[in-house]
ZAKE-980910 format. One record per atom (N, C-alpha, C): atom name; x, y, z; residue in one letter. Coordinates in Angstrom, 3 decimals. Layout:
+------+----------+----------+----------+------+
: atom :       xx :       yy :       zz : rest :
+------+----------+----------+----------+------+
:   CA :        X :        Y :        Z :    a :
...
+------+----------+----------+----------+------+
! end
This chain:
+------+----------+----------+----------+------+
: atom :       xx :       yy :       zz : rest :
+------+----------+----------+----------+------+
:    N :   11.181 :  -16.766 :   36.094 :    x :
:   CA :   12.222 :  -15.760 :   35.542 :    x :
:    C :   12.355 :  -13.927 :   36.109 :    x :
:    N :   13.633 :  -13.883 :   35.509 :    x :
:   CA :   13.937 :  -12.413 :   36.102 :    x :
:    C :   12.922 :  -11.283 :   35.709 :    x :
:    N :   12.577 :  -10.127 :   36.476 :    x :
:   CA :   12.296 :   -9.295 :   35.647 :    x :
:    C :   12.578 :   -8.414 :   34.855 :    x :
:    N :   14.222 :   -8.410 :   33.827 :    x :
:   CA :   14.294 :   -7.914 :   32.694 :    x :
:    C :   13.717 :   -8.823 :   31.755 :    x :
:    N :   13.207 :   -9.890 :   31.814 :    x :
:   CA :   13.030 :  -11.031 :   30.893 :    x :
:    C :   11.568 :  -10.889 :   30.805 :    x :
:    N :   10.579 :  -10.567 :   32.001 :    x :
:   CA :    9.348 :  -10.118 :   31.625 :    x :
:    C :    9.242 :   -8.705 :   31.031 :    x :
:    N :    9.957 :   -7.550 :   31.063 :    x :
:   CA :    9.776 :   -6.430 :   30.637 :    x :
:    C :   10.139 :   -7.059 :   29.052 :    x :
:    N :   10.652 :   -7.399 :   28.730 :    x :
:   CA :   10.883 :   -7.475 :   27.064 :    x :
:    C :    9.837 :   -8.627 :   26.329 :    x :
:    N :    9.077 :   -9.296 :   27.593 :    x :
:   CA :    7.934 :   -9.913 :   27.181 :    x :
:    C :    7.390 :   -8.913 :   26.736 :    x :
:    N :    6.686 :   -8.181 :   27.199 :    x :
:   CA :    5.526 :   -6.827 :   26.972 :    x :
:    C :    6.183 :   -6.254 :   25.886 :    x :
:    N :    7.157 :   -5.862 :   25.727 :    x :
:   CA :    7.792 :   -5.064 :   24.848 :    x :
:    C :    7.711 :   -5.837 :   23.328 :    x :
:    N :    7.882 :   -7.096 :   23.075 :    x :
:   CA :    7.316 :   -8.006 :   21.810 :    x :
:    C :    5.757 :   -7.773 :   22.105 :    x :
:    N :    5.062 :   -7.881 :   23.269 :    x :
:   CA :    3.699 :   -7.848 :   23.469 :    x :
:    C :    3.004 :   -6.777 :   22.821 :    x :
:    N :    3.565 :   -5.520 :   23.168 :    x :
:   CA :    3.195 :   -4.225 :   23.083 :    x :
:    C :    3.496 :   -3.725 :   21.416 :    x :
:    N :    4.449 :   -4.430 :   20.457 :    x :
:   CA :    4.246 :   -4.207 :   19.196 :    x :
:    C :    3.715 :   -4.561 :   18.277 :    x :
:    N :    3.149 :   -6.033 :   18.774 :    x :
:   CA :    2.259 :   -7.035 :   18.181 :    x :
:    C :    0.825 :   -6.363 :   17.359 :    x :
:    N :    1.454 :   -6.434 :   15.749 :    x :
:   CA :   -0.056 :   -6.053 :   15.368 :    x :
:    C :   -0.543 :   -7.159 :   14.263 :    x :
:    N :   -2.085 :   -6.795 :   14.105 :    x :
:   CA :   -3.149 :   -7.588 :   13.238 :    x :
:    C :   -2.576 :   -7.855 :   12.259 :    x :
:    N :   -3.411 :   -8.143 :   11.748 :    x :
:   CA :   -2.996 :   -8.580 :    9.914 :    x :
:    C :   -3.313 :   -7.556 :    8.910 :    x :
:    N :   -2.733 :   -7.658 :    7.813 :    x :
:   CA :   -2.898 :   -5.786 :    7.090 :    x :
:    C :   -4.216 :   -5.783 :    7.201 :    x :
:    N :   -5.580 :   -6.834 :    6.685 :    x :
:   CA :   -6.686 :   -6.670 :    6.454 :    x :
:    C :   -7.492 :   -6.214 :    7.978 :    x :
:    N :   -7.053 :   -6.726 :    8.951 :    x :
:   CA :   -7.308 :   -6.006 :    9.530 :    x :
:    C :   -7.322 :   -4.595 :   10.159 :    x :
:    N :   -5.851 :   -4.138 :   10.283 :    x :
:   CA :   -5.377 :   -2.803 :   10.157 :    x :
:    C :   -5.898 :   -1.752 :    9.404 :    x :
:    N :   -6.421 :   -1.885 :    8.141 :    x :
:   CA :   -7.277 :   -1.146 :    7.441 :    x :
:    C :   -8.746 :   -1.018 :    7.509 :    x :
:    N :   -9.411 :   -1.805 :    7.645 :    x :
:   CA :  -10.648 :   -2.352 :    8.432 :    x :
:    C :  -10.777 :   -1.606 :    9.834 :    x :
:    N :  -10.106 :   -1.578 :   10.592 :    x :
:   CA :   -9.837 :   -0.892 :   12.058 :    x :
:    C :   -9.890 :    0.318 :   11.448 :    x :
:    N :   -8.973 :    1.232 :   10.734 :    x :
:   CA :   -8.660 :    2.694 :   10.415 :    x :
:    C :  -10.001 :    3.160 :    9.526 :    x :
:    N :  -10.648 :    2.287 :    8.645 :    x :
:   CA :  -11.887 :    2.870 :    8.228 :    x :
:    C :  -12.879 :    2.611 :    8.971 :    x :
:    N :  -13.780 :    1.676 :    9.953 :    x :
:   CA :  -14.516 :    1.969 :   11.680 :    x :
:    C :  -14.298 :    3.325 :   11.911 :    x :
:    N :  -12.778 :    3.519 :   12.523 :    x :
:   CA :  -12.745 :    4.569 :   12.806 :    x :
:    C :  -12.487 :    5.885 :   12.246 :    x :
:    N :  -12.760 :    5.949 :   10.850 :    x :
:   CA :  -13.278 :    6.907 :    9.854 :    x :
:    C :  -12.488 :    7.505 :    9.664 :    x :
:    N :  -11.217 :    6.958 :    9.829 :    x :
:   CA :   -9.517 :    7.520 :    9.660 :    x :
:    C :   -9.045 :    7.615 :    8.334 :    x :
:    N :   -8.345 :    8.417 :    7.792 :    x :
:   CA :   -7.750 :    8.211 :    6.330 :    x :
:    C :   -6.306 :    7.738 :    6.193 :    x :
:    N :   -5.849 :    6.943 :    5.493 :    x :
:   CA :   -4.191 :    7.000 :    5.348 :    x :
:    C :   -3.817 :    8.187 :    6.448 :    x :
:    N :   -3.697 :    8.935 :    5.341 :    x :
:   CA :   -2.945 :   10.194 :    6.160 :    x :
:    C :   -3.242 :   10.438 :    7.148 :    x :
:    N :   -4.199 :   10.681 :    8.045 :    x :
:   CA :   -4.305 :   10.809 :    9.411 :    x :
:    C :   -3.290 :    9.854 :   10.236 :    x :
:    N :   -3.464 :    8.751 :   10.066 :    x :
:   CA :   -2.662 :    7.582 :   10.655 :    x :
:    C :   -0.923 :    8.170 :   10.129 :    x :
:    N :   -0.725 :    8.617 :    9.430 :    x :
:   CA :    0.597 :    8.570 :    8.834 :    x :
:    C :    0.919 :    9.741 :    9.580 :    x :
:    N :    0.395 :   11.051 :    9.635 :    x :
:   CA :    0.168 :   12.077 :   10.263 :    x :
:    C :    0.639 :   11.864 :   12.114 :    x :
:    N :    0.106 :   10.742 :   12.530 :    x :
:   CA :    0.115 :   10.446 :   13.832 :    x :
:    C :    1.439 :   10.201 :   14.470 :    x :
:    N :    1.548 :    9.041 :   13.320 :    x :
:   CA :    3.060 :    8.469 :   13.928 :    x :
:    C :    3.897 :    8.573 :   13.156 :    x :
:    N :    4.038 :    9.865 :   11.776 :    x :
:   CA :    5.111 :   10.666 :   11.562 :    x :
:    C :    5.989 :   10.162 :   10.670 :    x :
:    N :    4.693 :    9.316 :    9.619 :    x :
:   CA :    5.300 :    8.807 :    8.498 :    x :
:    C :    4.449 :    9.380 :    7.316 :    x :
:    N :    4.563 :    8.986 :    5.965 :    x :
:   CA :    4.255 :    9.178 :    4.408 :    x :
:    C :    3.312 :    8.752 :    4.628 :    x :
:    N :    1.745 :    8.652 :    3.856 :    x :
:   CA :    0.810 :    7.961 :    4.167 :    x :
:    C :    1.199 :    6.783 :    2.929 :    x :
:    N :    1.949 :    6.920 :    2.150 :    x :
:   CA :    2.223 :    5.659 :    1.318 :    x :
:    C :    3.099 :    4.515 :    2.353 :    x :
:    N :    3.389 :    4.752 :    3.538 :    x :
:   CA :    4.045 :    3.875 :    4.324 :    x :
:    C :    3.017 :    2.979 :    5.161 :    x :
:    N :    1.836 :    3.769 :    5.494 :    x :
:   CA :    0.540 :    3.520 :    5.677 :    x :
:    C :   -0.453 :    2.219 :    4.767 :    x :
:    N :    0.078 :    2.828 :    3.790 :    x :
:   CA :   -0.796 :    2.378 :    2.265 :    x :
:    C :   -0.102 :    0.836 :    2.600 :    x :
:    N :    1.464 :    0.517 :    2.151 :    x :
:   CA :    1.925 :   -0.234 :    2.317 :    x :
:    C :    2.031 :   -1.393 :    3.648 :    x :
:    N :    1.506 :   -1.243 :    4.666 :    x :
:   CA :    1.519 :   -1.116 :    6.139 :    x :
:    C :    0.201 :   -2.873 :    5.969 :    x :
:    N :   -0.588 :   -1.566 :    5.711 :    x :
:   CA :   -1.883 :   -2.072 :    5.324 :    x :
:    C :   -2.367 :   -3.529 :    4.362 :    x :
:    N :   -1.497 :   -3.454 :    3.002 :    x :
:   CA :   -1.303 :   -4.113 :    2.022 :    x :
:    C :   -0.289 :   -5.415 :    2.358 :    x :
:    N :    0.407 :   -5.299 :    3.562 :    x :
:   CA :    0.942 :   -6.441 :    3.809 :    x :
:    C :    2.122 :   -6.290 :    2.915 :    x :
:    N :    2.589 :   -5.088 :    2.180 :    x :
:   CA :    3.804 :   -5.136 :    1.422 :    x :
:    C :    5.725 :   -5.228 :    2.515 :    x :
:    N :    5.029 :   -4.511 :    3.133 :    x :
:   CA :    6.205 :   -3.800 :    4.744 :    x :
:    C :    5.800 :   -4.008 :    5.936 :    x :
:    N :    6.809 :   -3.864 :    6.561 :    x :
:   CA :    6.327 :   -4.035 :    8.010 :    x :
:    C :    6.751 :   -2.540 :    9.206 :    x :
:    N :    6.312 :   -2.057 :    9.525 :    x :
:   CA :    7.017 :   -0.626 :   10.122 :    x :
:    C :    7.644 :   -1.247 :   11.035 :    x :
:    N :    9.325 :    0.121 :   11.028 :    x :
:   CA :   10.138 :   -0.519 :   11.838 :    x :
:    C :    9.983 :   -0.179 :   13.469 :    x :
:    N :   10.711 :   -0.573 :   14.009 :    x :
:   CA :   10.535 :   -0.475 :   15.929 :    x :
:    C :    9.771 :    0.648 :   16.388 :    x :
:    N :   10.393 :    2.007 :   16.059 :    x :
:   CA :    9.655 :    3.005 :   16.862 :    x :
:    C :    8.362 :    3.180 :   16.214 :    x :
:    N :    8.254 :    3.358 :   15.123 :    x :
:   CA :    7.224 :    3.720 :   14.098 :    x :
:    C :    5.864 :    2.368 :   14.286 :    x :
:    N :    6.613 :    0.994 :   14.599 :    x :
:   CA :    5.484 :    0.056 :   14.909 :    x :
:    C :    4.832 :    0.134 :   16.077 :    x :
:    N :    5.798 :    0.792 :   17.516 :    x :
:   CA :    5.343 :    0.840 :   18.348 :    x :
:    C :    4.081 :    1.377 :   18.182 :    x :
:    N :    4.297 :    2.565 :   17.796 :    x :
:   CA :    3.258 :    4.126 :   17.899 :    x :
:    C :    2.052 :    3.167 :   17.169 :    x :
:    N :    2.076 :    2.874 :   15.910 :    x :
:   CA :    0.886 :    1.780 :   15.093 :    x :
:    C :    0.125 :    0.900 :   15.769 :    x :
:    N :    0.515 :    0.028 :   16.600 :    x :
:   CA :    0.064 :   -0.572 :   17.316 :    x :
:    C :   -0.446 :   -0.482 :   18.425 :    x :
:    N :   -0.103 :    0.977 :   19.024 :    x :
:   CA :   -0.717 :    1.371 :   20.222 :    x :
:    C :   -2.139 :    2.208 :   19.673 :    x :
:    N :   -1.770 :    2.814 :   18.493 :    x :
:   CA :   -2.999 :    3.455 :   17.405 :    x :
:    C :   -4.050 :    2.442 :   17.329 :    x :
:    N :   -3.745 :    0.887 :   16.381 :    x :
:   CA :   -4.587 :    0.062 :   16.368 :    x :
:    C :   -5.511 :   -0.460 :   17.649 :    x :
:    N :   -4.582 :   -1.056 :   19.111 :    x :
:   CA :   -4.462 :   -1.338 :   20.019 :    x :
:    C :   -5.965 :   -0.172 :   20.458 :    x :
:    N :   -5.815 :    0.829 :   20.535 :    x :
:   CA :   -7.136 :    1.980 :   20.713 :    x :
:    C :   -8.113 :    2.004 :   19.927 :    x :
:    N :   -8.083 :    1.993 :   18.960 :    x :
:   CA :   -9.150 :    1.479 :   17.677 :    x :
:    C :   -9.725 :    0.339 :   17.826 :    x :
:    N :   -9.279 :   -1.046 :   18.398 :    x :
:   CA :   -9.793 :   -2.489 :   18.401 :    x :
:    C :  -10.508 :   -1.965 :   19.594 :    x :
:    N :  -10.420 :   -1.171 :   20.580 :    x :
:   CA :  -10.949 :   -1.525 :   22.105 :    x :
:    C :  -12.481 :   -0.375 :   21.258 :    x :
:    N :  -12.480 :    0.756 :   20.528 :    x :
:   CA :  -13.472 :    1.001 :   20.349 :    x :
:    C :  -14.598 :    0.338 :   19.135 :    x :
:    N :  -13.594 :   -0.253 :   18.699 :    x :
:   CA :  -14.646 :   -1.232 :   17.256 :    x :
:    C :  -13.913 :   -2.904 :   17.619 :    x :
:    N :  -14.758 :   -3.628 :   18.692 :    x :
:   CA :  -14.257 :   -4.673 :   18.977 :    x :
:    C :  -14.426 :   -5.957 :   17.845 :    x :
:    N :  -15.848 :   -5.636 :   17.405 :    x :
:   CA :  -15.908 :   -6.766 :   16.033 :    x :
:    C :  -15.439 :   -6.122 :   15.011 :    x :
:    N :  -14.501 :   -5.577 :   14.292 :    x :
:   CA :  -13.547 :   -5.372 :   13.531 :    x :
:    C :  -12.175 :   -6.294 :   14.276 :    x :
:    N :  -11.966 :   -5.574 :   15.642 :    x :
:   CA :  -10.989 :   -6.280 :   15.725 :    x :
:    C :  -10.902 :   -7.975 :   15.724 :    x :
:    N :  -11.316 :   -8.157 :   15.891 :    x :
:   CA :  -12.054 :  -10.364 :   15.860 :    x :
:    C :  -12.185 :  -10.719 :   14.746 :    x :
:    N :  -12.074 :  -10.003 :   13.719 :    x :
:   CA :  -12.183 :  -10.171 :   12.187 :    x :
:    C :  -13.708 :  -10.224 :   11.415 :    x :
:    N :  -14.207 :   -9.054 :   12.089 :    x :
:   CA :  -15.678 :   -8.616 :   11.765 :    x :
:    C :  -15.144 :   -7.686 :   10.748 :    x :
:    N :  -16.100 :   -7.519 :   10.491 :    x :
:   CA :  -16.312 :   -5.554 :    9.517 :    x :
:    C :  -17.107 :   -4.636 :    9.760 :    x :
:    N :  -16.105 :   -3.386 :    9.187 :    x :
:   CA :  -16.569 :   -2.249 :    9.626 :    x :
:    C :  -18.048 :   -1.926 :    9.377 :    x :
+------+----------+----------+----------+------+
! end
């Protein structure tokens, strides 16, 4: 497989999000509010609430930032990331 195709695979992995319930649990485990997550990403709090409820999905740029934040939170709270509770 050519190098550009490997880069595309990395992009897909970079913006993969956990299920909505796990997104919320990671945020709660990190003691963050929806407003704090929204400020970090650059969106309104209601957008984060909808993402956590599974009603909508973030657009590409926001998705990358959100996925990066969730990956960091998952490293800090591995039990939650694997489906445990906060």
